[in-house]
N, C-alpha and C positions, 0 to 999 in steps of 0.2 A: 352412564352405561353405554356400551358399544352396540350400535345397530347396523346390520348389514342390509342393504336394500339395493334395488335396481336404480341405476343412474337415470336421471331425467335431463331434459334440455337445460333447465335452470342451473344444473350442476356443472355444465361444461367449463365455464371459466375457472371455477374453484378446482375442478379436477385437473385442468391444465396446469395450474400453479402447484398442486400437490405433486404431480408427476415430475415437473421441472425441479422442484425443491428436493424431492426424494432422490433424484438421480444426480444432483450436483455433487454429492459426496460418494456416489457409487464407485466401486472398484472398476467395474466394466460398464461403460456408458459411452454412447456416441453423441450424447447431448441433445438428440432430437426425439426422444421417446414420446414427449408430449405432442409433438407434431405428427408422429406416426399414429397416435390415437385419433387425432382429428381426421387424418386421411382414412383410417380404418372405419370410422363411423360412417363415412360416405361410400364405403366399398361394398361389394357383393358378399364379403365374408362376415359382415357385422351381424351379431345376434344380440338384440337389445337385452334379452333376459340374462345374458352372460357378461354384461357391463355393469359391475357392482361397485358401490361405494361403502366405506366404513365411516360411520358418523357417530360423533359423541358430542353432546351438548350443542347440537345444531351445526357443528363444524365437521367438514369432511377431512378425515385424517388418513384415509387409505383408499386405494383403487385397484381393481383387477379387471382384466379383459381377456376373454377367450374368443378367438376368431376361427372361422371355418378354414380348414386346409384340406388338401386332397392327399391321400396316401393310397396308391394303387387305384382301386375303383371306389374307394370309400371317402365320404366326407367326414372328417374328424376335427379335432380342435388343437389350436396352439394357445398356450397361456403366454400372453405378452401384452402389456407389462403388468407387473405387480409393483405397486408403489405405496410406501408408507412414509409419512412425514418423519424426519429424523427423531424428533422428540417422542414419537409414539412407537418407534421400532423396539424390538425385543420385549414386547408386551402382549404378543399373541394376535395382533391386528391382522398381519399377513396370513397367519394360520387360519383365522376365522374366514377371511376372504377366500382362501383356497378351498377350504372344506365346503363352504356354501356354494362356491362355483362348481365343484365336483358334484355336489348333490343335485343342483339344477341341471348340469350337463347329463347326468344319468337319467333324470326324469325326461329329458328331451330326446333320449335314445342314442346319445353318442357313445362310442365304444372306447376311444382312446383320447388322451390329451398329451401333447408333447410340450417340452419347455427347453429353452437354452438357458442354463443358469448354474448356480452352485450345487454341486453334487452333495455337499454337506447339508444344505438347507432343504432342497426339494426331495431328497431321499426320505426325509421324515414323514412325507405324505404318501410314500409308496412309489415315487418315481424311480425308475432304474434306467441304466443306459438303454436307449431306444434300439440299439443294435441287437439286444437280446430278444426283441420282438421282430427282428429283421426290418426295422424302420430305419431309414438312412437319411442323413442330412443332405441337402443339395449344395452345401458348402463345406469347406474344410474346417472341422472343429473337433476337439478331443471327445472321444466317445463318452467319457464320464460326465461331460457337460451337456450333451444332447440326450435328453431323457424322455421317457414316456411312462404313462400309467394306464393300465387297463381299468376303465371306469365301470364296466358292466361284466357280469358273468356271462360271457358269450363264447361260442365256438368259432365265431367269425375270425378268420386270420387276416388281420390287416397288416400288410407289409409292402415295402417299396420305398421309393424316394419321396420325401415330403415336397409338395408343391404349395408354396405360400401364396397368399393373395398378392397381387401386383404392387399394392401399397408398401409392402416390405422392401421392395426394390431389389429382390434376390433373383 
């Protein structure tokens, strides 16, 4: 049975390997996603409640991290990375991680999450091109791959250019 839970310090090495393995065969990867997570854990944008693992039979098979970003005058979230071991992909692990992450993010009062990724995959969870919310990327990327989701029913209009934590190197 798959269990989604908050990551803890004992998980760091296994999570590192899950991320590295998951991105070895990824279509779009710079090969340092696992090192980015290490840096983000030590940064100001880290939210322990939004660093989640998917575990089955005592083995971590997936991981997701949401980190604080700034959009205009608001602190919101970036989903990066989502990693699932290749042999567990296409079995709903990533979906469960995203849905649990969104649920926790809502309970923490965040309004939006942005993601840079596949429009075919993330649109299944309600992500749409961020430009439709007047949220813009700080780098050149196709609009269909820079997406956002509104997490809460709010009248707050979050718009502007995303400011990532310095650990992203943007």
